matplotlib code that plots the C-alpha trace (Angstrom):
import matplotlib.pyplot as plt

x = [251.3, 253.4, 256.7, 256.6, 253.0, 254.0, 256.8, 254.6, 252.0, 254.7, 256.0, 252.5, 251.8, 255.1, 254.3, 250.8, 251.8, 254.5, 252.0, 250.8, 247.2, 245.1, 242.8, 245.7, 246.8, 243.4, 243.3, 246.7, 245.8, 242.7, 244.6, 244.6, 247.8, 249.7, 249.3, 246.2, 242.9, 240.4, 238.0, 240.6, 239.7, 241.8, 244.3, 242.5, 243.8, 245.9, 244.0, 246.0, 245.1, 241.4, 241.4, 243.3, 240.8, 237.8, 239.3, 239.9, 236.3, 234.9, 236.9, 235.8, 232.2, 232.6, 234.2, 231.3, 228.8, 230.4, 230.1, 226.3, 225.0, 226.1, 226.3, 226.5, 227.1, 223.3, 222.8, 225.6, 225.8, 223.6, 224.2, 221.6, 220.4, 220.3, 218.3, 215.8, 215.5, 215.1, 212.3, 210.5, 211.0, 211.4, 209.7, 206.9, 206.3, 205.9, 203.5, 201.4, 200.9, 200.1, 197.3, 196.0, 196.0, 194.3, 191.6, 191.1, 190.7, 188.3, 186.2, 185.9, 185.1, 182.1, 181.0, 181.3, 181.3, 181.5, 182.7, 184.5, 188.0, 188.0, 190.3, 191.3, 190.6, 193.2, 195.8, 195.1, 195.6, 199.0, 200.1, 199.2, 201.1, 204.1, 204.6, 203.7, 206.4, 209.0, 208.0, 207.7, 211.3, 212.5, 210.8, 211.7, 215.1, 218.5, 220.2, 221.6, 223.2, 219.9, 217.7, 217.9, 216.5, 215.5, 219.1, 219.9, 218.1, 220.1, 217.3, 218.7, 215.6, 213.1, 209.6, 208.0, 205.1, 204.0, 201.4, 204.0, 206.6, 204.4, 201.3, 201.7, 205.2, 204.8, 201.5, 202.6, 205.7, 203.8, 201.0, 202.7, 206.4, 207.3, 205.9, 205.1, 202.4, 199.3, 196.4, 196.7, 196.9, 194.9, 193.3, 195.6, 195.3, 194.0, 194.4, 190.6, 189.3, 185.8, 187.1, 190.1, 191.0, 190.9, 192.4, 195.3, 193.8, 191.1, 193.6, 194.9, 193.3, 194.7, 198.2, 197.7, 196.4, 199.5, 201.8, 200.1, 200.5, 204.2, 204.8, 203.4, 205.9, 208.7, 208.0, 207.8, 211.1, 212.8, 211.3, 212.7, 216.2, 219.0, 220.0, 218.3, 218.3, 216.5, 214.0, 213.2, 212.8, 210.3, 208.2, 208.5, 207.5, 204.3, 203.5, 204.1, 201.6, 199.0, 199.5, 199.3, 196.0, 194.6, 195.6, 194.1, 190.8, 190.6, 190.7, 187.3, 185.8, 187.2, 184.9, 185.5, 184.7, 181.6, 180.4, 180.7, 178.7, 176.0, 175.7, 175.3, 172.6, 170.9, 170.8, 169.6, 172.8, 173.4, 170.8, 170.2, 171.6, 174.9, 178.2, 181.7, 182.6, 185.6, 188.7, 189.6, 193.4, 195.2, 196.3]
y = [82.4, 83.1, 84.7, 87.4, 88.4, 88.4, 90.8, 93.1, 93.2, 94.1, 96.9, 98.3, 98.2, 100.1, 102.8, 103.2, 103.5, 106.1, 108.2, 111.4, 110.8, 109.4, 107.6, 105.7, 104.8, 103.5, 101.4, 99.9, 98.9, 97.3, 94.9, 91.2, 89.9, 87.8, 84.2, 84.7, 82.8, 84.6, 85.0, 86.6, 90.1, 93.0, 94.7, 97.7, 101.2, 102.9, 105.6, 108.5, 107.5, 107.3, 110.8, 112.3, 110.8, 112.1, 115.5, 115.5, 114.4, 117.1, 119.8, 118.7, 118.7, 122.2, 123.4, 121.9, 123.6, 126.9, 126.7, 125.8, 129.4, 131.5, 134.9, 137.9, 141.6, 142.3, 139.3, 139.3, 136.7, 137.7, 137.3, 135.8, 139.3, 140.3, 137.2, 138.1, 141.6, 140.4, 138.1, 140.7, 143.5, 142.3, 138.9, 140.1, 143.0, 140.7, 138.5, 141.4, 142.9, 139.5, 138.9, 142.5, 142.9, 139.5, 140.4, 143.8, 142.0, 139.5, 142.3, 144.3, 141.1, 140.5, 144.2, 144.6, 148.4, 149.0, 152.6, 153.9, 155.1, 153.3, 150.3, 149.3, 145.6, 145.7, 147.4, 144.7, 142.0, 143.4, 143.9, 140.3, 138.9, 141.1, 140.3, 136.7, 136.2, 137.6, 135.0, 132.2, 132.9, 133.0, 129.7, 127.7, 129.0, 129.1, 132.4, 134.1, 137.4, 139.3, 137.7, 135.7, 132.1, 129.6, 128.4, 131.8, 130.5, 127.2, 125.1, 122.3, 121.9, 124.2, 124.9, 123.2, 124.5, 122.4, 125.1, 127.8, 125.7, 123.8, 126.0, 129.6, 130.8, 130.9, 132.8, 135.1, 136.1, 136.4, 138.6, 140.7, 140.4, 140.6, 142.0, 138.8, 137.5, 137.1, 136.3, 132.5, 132.4, 129.4, 128.8, 127.2, 125.0, 126.8, 126.4, 126.2, 122.6, 124.0, 125.6, 123.6, 125.9, 129.7, 132.5, 133.8, 137.3, 135.7, 134.0, 136.6, 134.7, 131.4, 132.9, 134.2, 130.8, 129.0, 131.6, 131.0, 127.3, 127.7, 130.2, 127.6, 125.0, 127.6, 128.3, 124.6, 123.9, 126.6, 125.3, 121.8, 123.2, 122.1, 125.7, 127.5, 130.9, 129.3, 127.7, 131.1, 132.5, 129.7, 130.8, 134.4, 133.5, 132.0, 135.2, 137.2, 135.1, 135.5, 139.3, 139.4, 137.5, 139.9, 142.9, 141.3, 140.8, 144.6, 145.2, 143.4, 145.0, 148.5, 151.6, 152.6, 149.1, 148.8, 152.2, 151.2, 148.0, 150.1, 152.5, 149.6, 148.2, 151.5, 151.9, 148.4, 147.2, 144.7, 142.7, 143.9, 140.7, 140.9, 140.7, 140.2, 136.5, 136.1, 134.2, 130.9, 130.7, 127.3, 126.0]
z = [243.5, 240.4, 241.6, 238.9, 239.8, 243.5, 242.8, 240.7, 243.5, 246.1, 243.9, 243.4, 247.1, 247.9, 245.3, 246.7, 250.3, 249.5, 247.5, 249.3, 248.0, 250.9, 248.4, 246.9, 250.5, 251.3, 248.2, 248.9, 252.4, 251.1, 248.8, 249.9, 251.4, 248.9, 249.6, 251.8, 251.1, 248.8, 251.8, 254.1, 255.3, 253.9, 256.2, 257.8, 257.0, 259.7, 261.7, 260.2, 256.7, 257.6, 259.1, 256.2, 253.7, 255.7, 255.9, 252.1, 251.5, 253.8, 252.2, 248.7, 249.8, 251.2, 247.9, 245.9, 248.2, 247.9, 244.1, 244.2, 244.1, 241.2, 242.8, 240.4, 240.3, 240.8, 243.1, 245.7, 248.4, 251.4, 255.1, 257.4, 258.3, 254.6, 253.7, 256.4, 255.1, 251.5, 252.6, 254.6, 252.1, 248.5, 248.4, 250.7, 248.4, 245.4, 247.4, 248.7, 245.3, 243.7, 246.2, 246.3, 242.5, 241.9, 244.5, 242.8, 239.4, 241.0, 242.6, 239.3, 237.4, 239.6, 239.8, 236.0, 236.2, 232.4, 232.9, 229.8, 230.7, 234.0, 233.4, 236.9, 236.1, 233.3, 235.6, 238.2, 235.7, 234.6, 238.1, 239.1, 236.2, 236.7, 240.4, 239.9, 237.3, 239.7, 242.3, 239.8, 238.6, 242.3, 243.2, 240.1, 239.1, 240.6, 241.3, 238.2, 237.5, 237.2, 239.9, 243.1, 243.1, 245.6, 246.3, 247.8, 250.9, 250.9, 249.3, 247.1, 244.9, 243.3, 244.3, 241.3, 239.3, 236.3, 235.6, 235.2, 233.4, 231.1, 230.5, 231.5, 230.8, 227.0, 226.8, 229.7, 227.7, 224.5, 225.8, 228.4, 228.7, 225.0, 221.8, 219.9, 217.6, 219.8, 217.5, 218.1, 221.9, 223.0, 226.3, 228.8, 231.9, 234.9, 238.7, 239.0, 238.7, 238.0, 234.8, 233.6, 230.7, 230.4, 228.3, 230.2, 230.5, 232.7, 235.1, 237.6, 240.4, 239.1, 239.2, 242.7, 243.9, 242.5, 244.1, 247.5, 247.1, 246.3, 249.1, 251.5, 250.2, 250.3, 254.0, 254.8, 253.1, 255.1, 258.3, 257.5, 257.1, 259.5, 259.8, 262.6, 260.8, 257.9, 260.2, 261.7, 258.2, 257.4, 260.3, 259.2, 255.7, 257.1, 259.0, 255.8, 253.9, 256.6, 256.5, 252.7, 252.8, 255.3, 253.2, 250.1, 251.8, 252.5, 248.8, 248.6, 251.7, 251.7, 251.7, 248.1, 246.7, 248.9, 247.9, 244.2, 245.0, 246.8, 243.9, 241.4, 243.6, 243.8, 240.0, 239.5, 237.8, 240.6, 242.5, 246.1, 247.6, 245.6, 247.3, 246.0, 246.9, 249.1, 247.7, 249.4, 249.3, 249.3, 252.7]

ax = plt.figure().add_subplot(projection="3d")
ax.plot(x, y, z, "-o")
ax.set_aspect("equal")
plt.show()
């Protein structure tokens, strides 16, 4: 080896081994020994350097993890107990009203009451869209200053919805959330394969179906977590969905709705064998 090059290598090794940075130490100990064959194994790092580097890497990873969720004034960090309460109270409330309102819209669509001044079907449509949007934003967005997102529960990836992101968000904002020009709203892709495209005003059930699908995925993602608290919340999320489905079914079968059906049959506005078809939610 050239003597000048040999001297430079030794000086570089001395500077690296006296540096307090464990990464530099690791690099220095990995340099080949001057004069050794090209295939010779590098000198292994001493145990204390290995430990120090691992500790630095772990601390760095923890620091990155702590910065993942952008907590805000209206979205403070929640404890395990608070996450459970938020799931059972706030998220469950959104889910319940999505399913109930969509079922109400579905029932009135089939009954077709046609009573002037009785606009329950419109109210049901608005309610479905409003509560669906809250859950769509939760499932597909990270936590921000004004709302919680999927990462509040330790999930590292969103619950995706190509229907919401690519087809529904624009018309939803134009026709309900904001006062925009609405005359050119085209039909959009639906959840229902039997009717691939619909006007958004006819899609409360489609929205509810997509929410149920995403809720299933949300519950499964929690159950797959390494955190035992999150696993328990995943099970609880499944129970909440089952309860919401049961509550929505009562919208179709309750006494008031059935009395309306009976009256329509009596007056001949509905056939005698008519019944409001049940909704089949995604598994």
